[in-house]
C-alpha positions in Angstrom: 17.1 -35.7 66.2 18.8 -36.9 63.0 20.6 -34.1 61.2 20.8 -34.8 57.5 22.4 -38.2 57.2 24.8 -38.4 54.3 23.2 -41.6 53.0 20.1 -43.7 53.4 22.3 -46.5 54.9 23.4 -44.0 57.7 19.8 -43.4 58.7 19.2 -47.1 58.7 22.2 -47.8 60.8 21.2 -45.1 63.3 17.8 -46.7 63.6 19.2 -50.2 64.1 21.7 -48.9 66.8 18.9 -47.1 68.7 16.8 -50.3 68.6 19.7 -52.3 69.9 20.3 -49.8 72.7 16.8 -50.3 73.9 16.9 -54.1 73.7 20.2 -54.3 75.6 19.7 -51.5 78.1 22.8 -49.8 76.7 24.0 -46.3 76.9 26.3 -44.7 74.3 28.8 -42.1 75.5 30.4 -40.0 72.7 33.4 -37.7 72.9 33.2 -34.3 71.2 35.9 -35.2 68.7 33.9 -38.0 67.1 32.5 -37.9 63.6 29.2 -35.9 63.5 27.1 -38.9 62.5 28.2 -40.6 65.7 26.5 -37.8 67.7 23.1 -39.1 66.4 23.3 -42.3 68.4 24.7 -40.6 71.6 22.9 -40.6 74.9 25.5 -38.0 76.0 28.1 -36.0 74.1 30.8 -34.2 76.0 34.4 -33.8 77.2 36.3 -36.1 79.4 34.9 -34.6 82.7 31.3 -34.8 81.5 31.8 -38.3 80.2 33.3 -39.4 83.5 30.4 -38.0 85.4 27.9 -39.7 83.1 29.7 -43.0 83.5 29.6 -42.7 87.3 25.8 -42.4 87.4 24.4 -44.4 84.6 21.9 -47.2 85.3 22.5 -48.9 82.0 23.7 -52.5 81.9 26.1 -51.8 79.0 28.2 -48.7 78.4 29.5 -48.3 74.8 32.2 -45.7 74.6 32.8 -43.8 71.3 36.2 -42.3 72.0 39.6 -43.7 72.9 40.8 -46.4 75.3 41.5 -44.5 78.4 37.9 -43.1 78.4 36.4 -46.6 78.3 38.8 -47.7 81.0 37.6 -44.8 83.2 34.0 -45.9 82.7 35.0 -49.5 83.7 36.9 -48.3 86.8 33.8 -46.5 88.0 31.4 -49.3 87.0 33.0 -52.7 87.6 29.7 -54.6 87.5 28.7 -53.2 84.1 29.9 -54.3 80.7 32.0 -51.6 79.1 32.7 -51.7 75.4 35.0 -49.5 73.2 33.6 -48.8 69.7 37.0 -49.7 68.1 39.4 -52.0 69.7 42.6 -50.2 68.7 41.3 -46.6 69.3 44.2 -45.7 71.5 45.6 -42.4 72.9 49.2 -41.9 72.0 49.6 -39.4 74.8 48.3 -41.8 77.4 51.1 -44.2 76.3 53.7 -41.6 77.1 53.4 -42.1 80.8 54.4 -45.3 82.5 53.4 -46.2 86.1 56.8 -47.5 87.0 58.5 -44.3 85.7 56.0 -42.1 87.6 56.9 -44.0 90.8 60.6 -43.7 90.1 60.3 -39.9 89.6 58.4 -39.6 92.9 61.0 -41.6 94.8 63.9 -39.6 93.2 62.3 -36.4 94.4 62.0 -37.8 97.9 65.7 -38.9 97.9 66.8 -35.4 96.9 64.8 -33.8 99.8 63.9 -36.4 102.4 62.6 -33.9 104.9 60.1 -32.3 102.5 56.5 -33.6 102.2 56.1 -36.3 99.5 55.3 -35.0 96.0 51.7 -35.5 94.9 51.0 -37.1 91.5 48.2 -35.4 89.5 47.3 -37.5 86.5 45.3 -36.2 83.5 42.5 -38.6 82.8 44.3 -39.1 79.5 46.4 -41.9 81.2 46.3 -45.6 81.5 44.6 -47.3 84.5 48.0 -48.3 85.8 49.1 -44.6 86.0 45.9 -43.6 87.6 46.5 -46.3 90.2 49.8 -44.6 91.3 48.2 -41.1 91.3 47.0 -39.1 94.2 44.2 -37.5 92.1 43.1 -37.2 88.5 42.0 -34.2 86.6 40.6 -33.2 83.2 41.2 -30.0 81.2 37.9 -28.7 82.5 38.8 -29.0 86.2 42.7 -29.2 86.3 43.2 -25.7 87.8 40.6 -26.4 90.6 42.1 -29.9 91.3 45.6 -28.4 91.7 44.3 -25.5 93.8 42.6 -28.1 96.1 45.9 -29.6 97.0 48.1 -28.5 100.0 50.3 -25.6 99.0 53.4 -27.1 100.6 53.4 -30.1 98.3 55.3 -30.4 95.1 53.2 -31.7 92.2 54.2 -34.2 89.5 51.8 -33.6 86.6 51.4 -36.4 84.0 51.4 -36.7 81.0 50.7 -33.5 79.1 53.4 -30.9 79.6 51.4 -28.2 77.9 48.4 -28.6 80.1 50.8 -28.8 83.1 52.6 -25.6 82.1 49.2 -23.8 81.7 48.2 -24.9 85.2 51.6 -23.9 86.6 51.2 -20.4 85.1 47.6 -20.0 86.3 48.2 -21.3 89.9 51.8 -20.4 90.5 52.3 -23.9 92.0 55.5 -25.9 92.1 54.8 -28.4 89.3 57.2 -30.9 87.7 56.1 -31.5 84.1 56.1 -34.9 82.4 57.4 -34.7 78.8 54.2 -35.9 77.1 51.9 -34.2 74.6 48.9 -34.5 72.4 49.9 -34.4 68.8 46.5 -32.9 67.7 47.2 -29.9 69.9 51.0 -29.7 70.3 51.7 -29.4 66.6 49.2 -26.5 66.0 51.6 -23.7 65.1 51.5 -20.0 66.2 51.9 -18.9 62.5 48.7 -20.9 61.6 46.8 -19.1 64.4 48.1 -15.7 63.3 47.1 -16.4 59.7 43.6 -17.5 60.9 43.2 -14.3 62.9 44.2 -12.2 59.8 41.6 -14.1 57.7 38.9 -13.7 60.4 39.7 -10.4 62.2 36.3 -10.3 64.0 36.6 -13.8 65.4 37.3 -14.7 69.0 40.0 -17.3 69.6 39.1 -20.3 71.9 42.0 -22.7 72.6 42.4 -26.0 74.4 45.1 -25.9 77.2 46.9 -28.8 75.5 48.2 -26.3 72.9 51.7 -24.8 73.4 52.2 -21.5 75.2 53.0 -19.5 72.1 49.6 -20.6 70.7 47.7 -20.0 73.9 48.9 -16.4 74.1 46.7 -15.6 71.1 43.5 -17.0 72.8 40.6 -15.0 74.1 39.6 -18.0 76.1 41.5 -21.1 77.2 39.2 -24.0 78.2 38.1 -27.6 77.7 36.0 -28.6 74.8 32.8 -28.3 76.8 34.0 -24.9 78.0 34.2 -23.9 74.4 30.5 -24.7 73.9 29.7 -22.6 77.0 31.9 -19.7 76.0 30.6 -19.5 72.4 27.0 -19.7 73.6 27.4 -16.9 76.1 29.6 -14.7 74.0 28.1 -11.8 71.9 30.7 -12.7 69.2 29.4 -14.4 66.1 32.7 -15.8 64.8 35.2 -18.1 66.5 38.6 -19.6 65.7 38.7 -23.0 67.4 42.1 -24.4 68.4 41.6 -28.0 69.2 40.9 -31.2 67.4 38.9 -30.1 64.4 36.0 -32.4 65.1 35.0 -30.0 67.9 33.7 -27.6 65.2 31.0 -30.2 64.3 29.8 -30.1 67.9 29.9 -26.3 68.0 28.0 -25.9 64.7 25.4 -28.5 65.9 24.7 -26.6 69.1 25.1 -23.1 67.8 24.0 -23.1 64.1 23.7 -19.3 64.0 27.4 -18.7 64.7 30.5 -19.3 62.6 33.4 -21.5 63.6 36.8 -21.8 61.9 40.0 -23.8 62.3 43.4 -22.8 61.1 44.6 -24.2 57.8 46.5 -27.2 59.1 49.4 -28.7 57.1 49.0 -32.3 56.1 52.1 -33.9 57.5 53.1 -36.7 59.9 52.1 -34.8 63.0 48.3 -34.7 62.3 48.0 -31.2 63.8 44.3 -30.6 64.7 43.3 -34.1 63.9 43.0 -37.2 66.1 43.1 -40.2 63.8 42.2 -42.6 66.6 39.0 -40.7 67.4 38.0 -40.9 63.7 38.3 -44.7 63.6 34.8 -45.0 65.0 32.1 -45.4 62.3 28.4 -46.2 62.6 29.1 -49.6 61.2 31.6 -50.3 64.0 29.3 -48.9 66.7 26.5 -51.3 65.4 28.9 -54.3 65.2 30.3 -53.7 68.6 27.0 -53.3 70.3 25.4 -56.3 68.4 28.3 -58.6 69.3 29.1 -57.0 72.7 32.8 -57.0 71.5 35.8 -55.0 72.5 35.0 -55.3 76.2 37.2 -53.4 78.6 38.8 -55.3 81.5 40.7 -53.7 84.3 42.4 -55.9 86.9 40.6 -55.4 90.2 43.8 -54.4 92.2 44.5 -51.6 89.7 40.8 -50.6 89.4 40.4 -50.1 93.2 43.5 -47.8 93.4 42.6 -45.9 90.2 39.0 -45.4 91.4 40.3 -43.5 94.4 42.1 -41.0 92.3 39.1 -40.5 90.0 36.6 -40.2 92.8 38.9 -37.6 94.5 38.7 -35.6 91.2 34.9 -35.9 91.0 34.6 -34.6 94.6 36.4 -31.4 93.7 33.8 -28.6 93.3 
C-alpha cells in the first residue's frame, strides 16, 4: 500500500513501475537501506539473507535489484537463466572491493606453508563480496546466519573470514573459533563512534539499543541486541520496549517505522564528514525514476562468467543449506 508519496509524480511513477512489473513478469527485490519510496514498488524487502532466499526461489523472468552490486550478482549466480538488473549501474559496495580473490588464495596458501600438516583453512566469505571472491570461498554467510555458518564447520579447521573484520571479530568472540580476520570494513558501520552511542543513550534513557555486527566492538558493547537488519525488525516487534536506538545505516529506521508505527526509533547524531557514518551513499543512489528507466529499458544487466558462477554458487548454496 502506498504510504503518503511526497509528490504526485512519485505516485504516478509507482503506478507505472507496477504496471511494467506485470507486463514483463518482473520481481523487484529491495534492501532495507533503500529510500522509503522504493519500498512501495517492492515485492520483497529485507536483509541480504532474505533477499538471497527470495532470489533463489522466484519464478519471475526478470529480477530487478534495488541495492548494491554484490546483491544483484548473488541473484544472477542463483538464477543464470533469468535476466538480473541492478537499479543503478554504479551502486557498488566499497567493502566488497576490499577483498580480492587472488589475495584470499595467497593468504590460504601462506597459512598452509606455515603449518603443512594442519588441515587446510576454510574461507568464509560474507555475501558482501564479489563473485570472484565467492568462487574461492568454501561457504558464504550473511550477518543473519554468520554464527550458525561458522558453527557448522569442523572445529579443527582454521577459518579465514572476509572481508569485514568487525563482523569476523564478533563471530570470533561468540563462537570462540580460530578466525583470521581480513582488514575490510563497512564505512556506514565502522565509523559509528562509541561517544555518539553514549550520547544517544543519555538522550533516550528508556530506549533499547539494537546494533549491526559490522559495528566496532566498543560500539557493540553498548547494545542490548546485536543482529542483522531483519533481526532488528523481529527484536523490536517482540520487545516490550517502546523506544529503540538503531545502530546501522540510518535508512533502516524507515523500515522499522513502516512496520512498527507505534514504536519510536532513533539514530545517533552522526557527524557530517568524509566517512559517511550511518549512511550508505551507494544505497541512496536508487530513485523511483531510475527504477522505472532500468525496468523499461532492461538496462544495467548483471553478467557473471559461467566458470565463476558455478564455483560461487556452491558457496552460496552451502550457506542456504545451513539451518
